[in-house]
C-alpha positions in Angstrom: 18.0 8.0 12.1 14.3 8.7 12.7 11.5 8.1 10.2 8.1 9.7 10.0 5.5 7.5 8.3 2.5 9.3 6.9 -0.3 6.9 7.7 -3.4 9.0 8.1 -4.9 8.9 4.6 -8.4 7.8 3.9 -7.7 5.5 0.9 -10.9 6.4 -1.0 -9.8 4.6 -4.2 -9.5 1.3 -2.3 -13.1 1.3 -0.9 -14.8 -0.8 0.3 -11.7 -2.6 1.7 -10.4 0.7 3.1 -13.7 1.3 5.0 -12.4 -1.1 7.7 -8.5 -0.7 7.4 -6.0 1.9 6.5 -3.7 1.4 3.5 -0.8 0.7 5.8 -2.5 -2.5 7.0 -3.4 -3.9 3.6 -1.7 -7.3 3.4 0.9 -8.0 0.8 1.7 -11.7 0.5 -0.2 -12.1 3.8 1.9 -9.5 5.7 0.7 -5.9 6.4 2.4 -3.2 4.2 3.5 -1.5 7.5 5.4 -4.6 8.5 7.3 -4.6 5.2 8.1 -0.9 5.9 9.3 -1.6 9.4 11.6 -4.4 8.2 13.1 -2.3 5.5 13.8 0.6 8.0 15.5 -1.8 10.4 17.9 -3.0 7.7 19.0 0.7 7.2 19.6 1.3 10.9 16.5 3.4 11.5 15.9 3.2 15.2 12.6 5.1 15.6 9.5 5.2 13.5 6.9 7.9 14.2 3.5 7.2 12.7 1.5 10.3 11.7 -2.1 9.0 12.1 -5.7 9.9 12.9 -7.3 8.3 16.0 -9.0 5.5 14.2 -5.9 4.5 12.3 -3.8 4.5 15.5 -6.3 2.1 17.1 -6.3 -0.3 14.2 -2.5 -0.3 13.9 -2.1 -1.1 17.6 -4.7 -3.8 17.3 -2.7 -5.5 14.5 0.4 -5.9 16.8 2.9 -5.8 14.0 6.4 -7.2 15.0 8.8 -4.3 15.7 12.1 -6.2 16.1 13.7 -3.5 18.2 12.2 -0.5 16.3 10.8 2.1 18.6 7.3 3.1 17.4 5.5 6.2 18.6 2.6 8.2 17.3 1.8 11.7 16.2 -1.9 12.4 15.9 -3.7 14.7 13.5 -6.3 17.0 15.2 -9.8 15.4 15.1 -11.7 16.1 11.9 -8.8 18.3 10.6 -6.5 16.5 8.2 -3.2 18.3 7.8 -2.3 17.3 4.3 1.2 15.8 3.5 3.3 18.6 5.1 1.2 19.5 8.1 2.0 16.2 9.9 5.7 16.8 9.5 5.3 20.1 11.3 3.0 18.4 13.9 5.8 15.9 14.7 8.5 18.6 15.0 9.3 17.9 18.7 9.5 14.2 18.2 11.7 14.5 15.1 14.1 17.0 16.7 16.3 19.8 15.3 19.7 18.1 15.2 19.7 15.4 12.5 18.1 14.9 9.1 15.2 12.5 9.2 13.3 10.2 6.8 9.6 10.8 5.7 7.7 8.0 4.0 4.3 7.9 2.4 2.5 5.0 4.2 0.9 3.6 1.0 4.1 3.0 -0.9 5.9 -0.3 -1.3 9.5 0.8 -2.2 12.9 -0.9 -2.2 14.9 2.3 -1.6 18.4 2.3 -0.2 17.8 4.8 2.6 21.4 4.6 3.8 22.8 5.8 0.4 20.0 8.3 0.1 21.0 9.9 3.4 24.7 9.9 2.5 23.9 11.8 -0.8 21.7 14.2 1.0 24.5 15.1 3.4 27.1 15.4 0.7 24.9 17.8 -1.3 24.1 19.8 1.9 20.5 19.6 0.7 17.4 20.8 2.6 15.4 18.0 1.0 16.2 14.9 -1.0 13.4 13.0 -2.8 13.6 9.4 -3.9 12.8 9.2 -7.6 11.4 6.4 -9.7 10.9 6.1 -13.5 7.4 5.2 -14.7 5.8 5.0 -18.1 2.9 7.3 -17.2 4.0 10.0 -14.8 0.8 12.1 -14.9 -0.6 10.5 -11.7 2.4 11.7 -9.6 4.7 14.5 -8.8 7.3 14.8 -11.6 10.7 16.5 -11.6 13.3 18.0 -13.9 16.6 16.7 -12.7 20.0 18.2 -13.5 23.3 16.3 -13.9 24.3 17.0 -10.3 20.9 15.5 -9.1 19.5 18.9 -8.2 15.7 19.2 -8.9 15.1 22.3 -10.9 11.4 21.9 -11.2 8.7 19.9 -9.4 5.2 19.6 -10.9 2.4 17.7 -9.1 0.2 15.7 -11.4 1.0 17.6 -14.6 -1.1 17.6 -17.7 0.2 15.6 -20.7 1.7 18.7 -22.2 3.5 19.8 -19.0 5.3 16.6 -18.1 8.9 17.5 -17.6 10.2 13.9 -17.4 9.3 10.3 -16.4 11.0 10.7 -13.0 8.4 10.7 -10.3 8.3 11.4 -6.6 8.6 7.9 -5.0 7.1 9.0 -1.7 10.3 8.9 0.4 12.2 12.0 1.5 15.2 12.9 3.6 14.7 16.3 5.2 16.9 18.7 7.1 15.3 20.1 10.3 15.3 23.5 8.6 12.3 22.3 6.7 10.2 23.1 9.7 10.7 26.8 8.9 8.8 26.3 5.6 5.7 24.7 7.0 3.1 26.8 8.8 1.7 25.4 12.1 -1.8 23.9 12.6 -3.0 24.1 9.1 -3.3 21.8 6.1 -0.2 22.1 3.9 0.8 20.1 0.8 4.4 19.0 0.5 3.9 18.4 -3.3 2.1 21.6 -4.2 3.5 24.1 -1.8 6.8 23.1 -0.3 8.7 21.1 -3.0 8.1 23.6 -5.8 9.4 26.4 -3.6 12.5 24.5 -2.6 13.2 23.7 -6.3 13.1 27.4 -7.2 15.6 28.1 -4.3 18.0 25.4 -5.5 17.6 23.4 -2.2 15.8 20.3 -3.5 17.7 17.2 -4.7 16.7 13.9 -6.2 17.9 10.3 -5.5 17.0 8.1 -8.5 16.2 4.6 -7.3 16.0 1.5 -9.5 14.5 -0.8 -6.9 11.0 -2.3 -6.8 8.4 0.4 -6.4 4.6 0.3 -6.1 1.9 2.8 -5.1 -0.9 0.5 -3.8 -3.5 3.3 -3.9 -5.7 1.6 -6.6 -7.0 -2.0 -6.6 -5.2 -2.9 -9.8 -1.9 -1.7 -8.3 -2.6 -3.6 -5.1 -3.1 -6.8 -7.1 0.0 -6.1 -9.2 2.4 -5.8 -6.3 1.2 -9.1 -4.9 1.6 -10.7 -8.3 5.1 -9.3 -8.7 6.3 -10.6 -5.4 4.8 -14.0 -6.1 6.8 -14.1 -9.2 9.9 -13.3 -7.2 9.1 -16.0 -4.5 11.2 -19.1 -4.1 8.4 -21.3 -5.3 8.7 -22.8 -8.8 6.2 -20.7 -10.7 5.5 -23.6 -13.1 5.1 -26.2 -10.4 1.8 -27.9 -9.8 1.3 -29.7 -6.5 -1.5 -31.2 -4.5 -2.7 -30.9 -0.9 -5.6 -32.8 0.6 -6.6 -33.7 -3.0 -6.6 -30.0 -4.0 -4.6 -28.9 -6.9 -2.2 -25.9 -6.3 -0.6 -24.3 -9.2 2.2 -21.9 -8.2 2.9 -19.2 -7.6 0.5 -19.0 -4.6 0.7 -17.8 -1.0 -1.2 -19.8 1.7 -1.2 -18.5 5.2 -1.5 -20.5 8.4 -4.7 -22.5 8.9 -5.8 -22.5 5.3 -8.0 -25.5 4.5 -8.6 -26.7 0.9 -11.4 -29.0 -0.1 -11.0 -32.0 -2.5 -10.6 -31.2 -6.2 -10.4 -27.4 -5.5 -8.0 -25.6 -7.8 -5.9 -22.8 -6.3 -3.7 -20.6 -8.4 -1.8 -19.4 -10.2 -1.5 -16.0 -8.4 -3.8 -16.8 -5.5 -3.2 -15.4 -2.0 -5.2 -16.9 0.8 -5.0 -15.4 4.3 -5.1 -17.0 7.7 -7.8 -19.6 8.3 -9.4 -19.3 4.9 -11.6 -22.3 4.1 -12.2 -23.5 0.6 -14.8 -26.1 -0.3 -14.6 -28.9 -2.8 -14.4 -28.1 -6.6 -13.8 -24.4 -6.0 -11.5 -22.4 -8.2 -9.4 -19.4 -7.2 -7.0 -17.6 -9.6 -5.4 -14.1 -9.7 -7.1 -13.1 -6.5 -6.4 -12.0 -2.9 -8.6 -13.6 -0.1 -8.2 -12.0 3.3 -8.3 -14.0 6.6 -11.3 -16.0 8.0 -13.2 -16.1 4.7 -15.3 -19.1 3.7 -15.5 -20.1 0.0 -18.1 -22.8 -0.5 -18.2 -25.8 -2.9 -17.9 -25.1 -6.6 -17.4 -21.4 -6.3 -15.2 -19.6 -8.9 -13.2 -16.5 -8.1 -11.0 -14.8 -10.7 -9.2 -11.4 -10.5 -11.0 -10.4 -7.3 -10.1 -9.0 -3.8 -12.2 -10.5 -1.0 -12.2 -9.0 2.5 -12.0 -10.5 6.0 -14.7 -13.0 7.2 -16.6 -13.0 4.0 -19.0 -15.9 3.2 -19.3 -17.0 -0.4 -22.0 -19.6 -1.1 -22.1 -22.6 -3.3 -21.8 -22.2 -7.1 -21.0 -18.5 -6.8 -19.1 -16.9 -9.6 -17.1 -13.7 -8.9 -15.4 -12.1 -11.9 -12.5 -9.8 -12.5 -12.3 -6.5 -10.7 -14.8 -7.4 -8.0 -14.1 -6.2 -4.5 -16.0 -7.5 -1.5 -15.7 -5.6 1.8 -15.3 -7.3 5.2 -18.1 -9.5 6.6 -20.1 -9.6 3.3 -22.3 -12.6 2.4 -22.9 -13.9 -1.1 -25.7 -16.4 -1.2 -25.7 -19.7 -3.3 -25.8 -19.6 -7.1 -25.0 -15.9 -7.4 -22.9 -14.4 -10.2 -21.2 -11.0 -9.8 -20.1 -9.5 -13.2 -16.8 -7.6 -13.6 -16.0 -4.6 -11.3 -18.8 -5.1 -8.7 -18.0 -3.7 -5.3 -19.9 -4.8 -2.2 -19.7 -2.7 1.0 -18.9 -4.3 4.3 -21.5 -6.5 6.0 -23.9 -6.4 3.0 -25.7 -9.5 1.8 -26.2 -10.2 -1.9 -29.3 -12.3 -2.8 -29.4 -12.0 -6.6 -27.1 -11.9 -9.6 -25.4 -8.5 -10.3 -25.1 -8.3 -14.1 -23.8 -4.7 -14.3 -20.7 -3.1 -12.8 -21.8 -1.2 -9.7 -21.3 -0.5 -6.0 -23.6 -2.4 -3.6 -24.0 -0.3 -0.4 
C-alpha cells in the first residue's frame, strides 16, 4: 500500500518554532514526528510514502535524514506560492498514487495510533470510496465531526461546527483510505478542501465510511497539545515515573527524556516532564520542569524553566526565569537575570535584554 503524507502546512499556531521547521519535524521524545509516522507505516506493510510538500519543507525534511528502514520516500511538490489545500495535493500526486489500488492519506501534523491494516480491510469490505479514521474527543468543535450509522456509514460530515450544530463527538482523525475514483471528485490545479468540499459530498452520496479508533491520538497544532503528547508518552515510558536519580551530582526526577550528549551541571534539577535534546548543556543549580528543550541549547547557572518550549541553539543566561507558556524560537539569546512572564514568545535570533512582564510576542 502507498501512503500520501500531507506535509506542506505553515503551522501558524506553533510560531515562532514553526518559523524554522515544519510540523512534521517537531520532535516528540527527541524523535521527529515524521519518523514516528514512518515507523508506524512500516508496521502496517506500507511500502511507499509520498510527501506532499512545498519547496522549503522538502529541503528541511531531506536535511533531517530521517531513518527510512526500507520505506521508499518520494515527494510531490505544491506549485510555488500556490497552496492546494487538503485535497489539491491528492490530485497533484495522482500519477504517483496510481489508479489500481486504494491508498492511505495522512495529515502530517497528527500523532495517531491507528490500525491501518484493519482500516484498509474494512474499507474494502464496505466497497467504500473513502474511509476516515475517527476519534472521540470531549470538545469536537475544532475538528471535522461526523454522524455515524450502525454500519459505519458517515451520513453527515461537518467541518468545525458551531456548538449548536455538533452532530457527535466523533472527529476526523486525519487518516483516510481512498479509492482511486476519488480523483474524479477533485479538480486539477486549484485549492480544494477535503473537509469542506469533498467529504460532505461523499456523505450525501452514501460513499463515505468511518473507522472508529481507540488508540492514542493527538493533533500537535497548538503548543499546549504539543506539550501534552510529549507528557503522555513520557508517562507511558519504561522509566519509573516516581523514581529520582542522580547524574553528575544533578538530580533527575522521572519521567524525563535526555538525548545523546546532554550535560548537566552539579545540583541542577531536571524533571519531572523535562525533555532535553541532543547536546543540551545545563549549568549548576538550574531547574527544568514540564518543558521541551531542543538540541544545542545552553542553559546557564541558576536558570529556572517551567512549562516552556525552547528552540534549537538558544542561549539562556544566568539567573534567568522562564515561565509557563513561553516559547523561544531558534537561536534566541536571553541575557543574565532576565524574567519572562507567562506566554511570552520570542522570534528566532532575537535577543532579550530586559524583563518581559506582560504576555506578548517579541519580534
